[in-house]
C-alpha positions as CSV (number, residue, x, y, z in Angstrom):
1,X,-13.8,-13.8,5.7
2,X,-12.1,-10.6,4.0
3,X,-9.3,-8.5,5.4
4,X,-11.3,-5.2,7.0
5,X,-7.6,-3.5,6.0
6,X,-7.8,-4.3,2.3
7,X,-11.6,-3.1,2.2
8,X,-10.5,0.0,4.0
9,X,-7.6,0.7,1.3
10,X,-10.0,-0.2,-1.6
11,X,-12.7,1.9,-0.1
12,X,-10.1,4.9,0.7
13,X,-9.2,4.2,-3.3
14,X,-12.4,5.1,-4.6
15,X,-13.2,7.8,-2.1
16,X,-10.1,9.6,-3.2
17,X,-10.9,9.3,-7.1
18,X,-14.0,10.7,-6.6
19,X,-14.8,14.6,-7.6
20,X,-14.8,16.7,-4.8
21,X,-18.1,17.9,-4.6
22,X,-19.1,13.9,-3.8
23,X,-16.3,13.9,-1.4
24,X,-17.9,16.6,0.9
25,X,-20.9,14.4,1.0
26,X,-18.6,13.2,4.1
27,X,-19.1,10.1,6.0
28,X,-22.5,8.6,4.3
29,X,-20.3,8.0,0.9
30,X,-17.9,6.5,2.6
31,X,-20.3,3.8,4.4
32,X,-22.4,3.3,1.2
33,X,-18.7,2.5,-0.6
34,X,-17.9,0.3,1.9
35,X,-21.4,-1.5,2.0
36,X,-21.4,-2.0,-1.9
37,X,-17.6,-3.3,-1.9
38,X,-18.4,-5.6,0.9
39,X,-22.0,-6.9,-1.1
40,X,-20.0,-7.4,-3.9
41,X,-17.1,-9.4,-2.5
42,X,-19.6,-11.7,-0.5
43,X,-21.1,-12.4,-4.1
44,X,-17.6,-14.0,-5.5
45,X,-17.1,-17.6,-5.0
46,X,-13.8,-16.9,-3.5
47,X,-11.5,-18.5,-0.5
48,X,-9.5,-16.6,1.6
49,X,-5.5,-17.0,1.3
50,X,-5.3,-19.1,4.5
51,X,-8.0,-21.4,3.5
52,X,-6.6,-21.8,-0.3
53,X,-3.2,-22.7,1.7
54,X,-4.7,-25.3,3.9
55,X,-6.4,-27.0,1.1
56,X,-3.1,-27.1,-0.8
57,X,-1.3,-28.7,2.1
58,X,-4.5,-31.4,2.4
59,X,-4.1,-32.0,-1.5
60,X,-0.4,-32.8,-1.4
61,X,-0.8,-35.0,1.7
62,X,-3.4,-36.6,-0.3
63,X,-1.3,-36.9,-3.5
64,X,1.7,-38.2,-1.7
65,X,-0.6,-41.1,0.1
66,X,-2.2,-42.0,-3.4
67,X,1.0,-42.4,-4.9
68,X,2.3,-44.8,-1.7
69,X,-1.0,-46.9,-2.4
70,X,-0.2,-47.2,-6.3
71,X,3.2,-48.3,-5.1
72,X,1.7,-51.1,-2.5
73,X,-0.4,-52.1,-5.2
74,X,2.1,-52.5,-7.6
75,X,4.2,-54.5,-5.0
76,X,1.3,-56.9,-4.3
77,X,0.5,-57.2,-7.8
78,X,4.1,-58.3,-8.5
79,X,4.0,-61.1,-5.7
80,X,0.5,-62.2,-6.6
81,X,1.8,-63.0,-10.6
82,X,4.8,-64.3,-8.9
83,X,2.8,-67.2,-7.3
């Protein structure tokens, strides 16, 4: 769901901002930072950009169909009222 490159970038930024003694602990700290970030991101109620864009397109098509149906309904009501 989350771009591994973005996750890596965030983990690197956190690691770079740590004091030198903590950095010297090595890969264990890096792995823990990544695990915590991934765990917290998974708890968030978010969607990927791709999924958001797809749903936006679906919504636009649905809105267009609704507009068309509303217009047809108006036309049908006009025809019925003429009779």
